[in-house]
C-alpha positions as CSV (number, residue, x, y, z in Angstrom):
1,M,108.6,87.6,77.2
2,K,109.7,90.5,79.1
3,D,112.5,91.2,82.3
4,Q,109.5,93.1,84.4
5,V,109.2,93.1,88.2
6,F,106.0,94.6,89.9
7,V,106.4,96.8,92.9
8,Y,103.7,98.1,95.7
9,G,106.0,99.7,98.8
10,T,109.2,100.5,99.7
11,L,110.8,99.3,96.2
12,K,108.2,102.5,94.3
13,R,110.0,105.2,93.2
14,G,110.3,108.1,95.7
15,E,110.2,105.3,98.6
16,G,113.2,104.0,100.4
17,N,114.4,101.4,98.9
18,H,114.3,102.5,95.2
19,R,118.0,102.5,95.4
20,L,118.1,99.3,94.5
21,I,116.8,99.6,91.1
22,A,117.4,103.2,90.1
23,G,119.4,103.4,87.0
24,K,119.0,99.8,86.6
25,Y,115.4,99.7,84.3
26,T,114.7,100.7,81.1
27,K,110.6,101.6,81.0
28,V,108.5,102.1,84.4
29,R,104.2,102.1,84.0
30,P,101.4,102.0,86.8
31,A,100.4,98.6,86.7
32,A,97.5,96.4,88.9
33,V,97.7,92.8,90.3
34,Q,94.9,90.8,91.7
35,G,95.5,90.4,95.1
36,L,94.9,91.7,98.3
37,L,97.7,94.4,100.3
38,F,98.4,94.8,104.2
39,D,100.2,97.3,106.2
40,L,103.2,95.9,108.3
41,G,104.3,99.1,109.8
42,A,107.0,100.2,107.5
43,F,106.2,97.9,104.8
44,P,103.4,96.7,103.2
45,G,103.1,92.6,102.6
46,A,100.7,91.0,99.7
47,W,98.7,88.0,98.9
48,F,98.3,87.0,95.2
49,E,94.5,85.4,95.8
50,G,91.1,86.4,95.3
51,N,89.5,89.0,93.3
52,R,90.9,92.4,94.6
53,F,93.1,94.0,93.0
54,L,96.9,96.0,94.1
55,Y,98.2,98.6,93.0
56,G,101.8,99.5,92.1
57,E,104.4,99.8,89.3
58,V,106.0,97.7,87.1
59,F,109.5,98.0,85.7
60,E,111.0,96.6,82.5
61,F,114.9,95.6,82.8
62,E,117.6,94.9,79.5
63,D,117.9,91.8,82.1
64,V,116.1,91.3,85.0
65,E,118.6,88.9,86.5
66,I,120.8,91.3,87.3
67,V,118.6,92.8,90.2
68,L,117.0,89.6,91.2
69,P,119.6,88.8,93.7
70,S,119.7,91.9,95.4
71,L,116.4,92.2,95.4
72,D,115.6,88.9,96.9
73,R,118.2,89.4,99.8
74,L,116.2,92.7,100.7
75,E,112.4,90.7,101.0
76,G,114.2,88.0,102.9
77,C,113.3,85.4,99.6
78,P,112.4,82.5,100.6
79,T,111.7,83.1,104.2
80,L,109.7,86.3,104.4
81,Y,108.5,86.5,100.7
82,R,108.5,84.3,98.1
83,R,109.5,85.5,94.5
84,I,106.4,84.5,92.4
85,R,105.1,85.2,88.2
86,V,101.9,87.5,88.5
87,P,99.7,88.7,85.4
88,L,99.6,92.4,85.1
89,F,96.4,94.2,84.8
90,D,95.9,98.0,83.3
91,P,95.2,100.0,86.3
92,E,92.3,102.0,85.0
93,T,90.5,99.1,83.1
94,L,91.4,96.7,84.9
95,E,91.4,94.3,81.5
96,P,94.1,92.0,81.9
97,D,97.6,93.8,79.7
98,G,99.3,90.5,78.4
99,T,102.2,90.8,80.3
100,E,103.4,88.9,83.5
101,A,106.3,90.0,86.2
102,W,108.2,89.1,89.0
103,T,107.2,90.1,92.3
104,Y,107.3,89.4,96.0
105,E,104.4,88.1,98.4
106,Y,104.2,88.1,101.7
107,H,104.9,84.5,103.3
108,R,103.4,84.5,106.7
109,K,100.0,84.5,108.2
110,L,98.6,87.8,108.3
111,D,95.3,89.0,110.6
112,G,92.2,90.8,108.1
113,D,92.4,94.0,110.7
114,R,95.7,95.2,108.2
115,L,94.2,94.7,105.4
116,I,94.4,97.8,103.0
117,P,91.5,98.0,101.5
118,S,92.2,100.8,98.7
119,G,95.1,98.1,97.4
120,V,97.7,101.1,97.3
121,W,100.5,101.3,100.1
122,E,101.2,105.0,100.9
123,N,104.3,105.2,103.4
124,S,102.9,107.5,105.8
125,R,106.2,106.7,108.3
C-alpha cells in the first residue's frame, strides 16, 4: 500500500500550509474523493459521505509517518478534524483508481449554506 495523503485546502501546492510537506513527498497528482466540501473561511472542511466529489491533490511519501504528526497538529486532530483513509478516484473519469490515502475530515457540525458545490476550494482571502 502506498503512503499517500489527500489534501483539499491549505496543504495544496501554492497554499500557505504546503510548507509542512514541501520537499518531503516523492510524487504528487490530482485526485478526487467522494464527499462534501465546505467553506469555513480561511480554510475548508470536508465530510467524506454521499455521492458528490471533491477535488484536491494526493502526495506520495517514502514514509508517511514522518509527516503525519505535524499534519495532525495542524488539523487539530482529533478534536477539530479526524484523520481517516479514503478511496481515491481519477479526477477526470471519476472512476476508482484502486488506491487509498490518509486525509482529514472535519469533526464538527456544519450548515448546508457553506457547501462548495464545485468541490474545489480556492483560497480567495
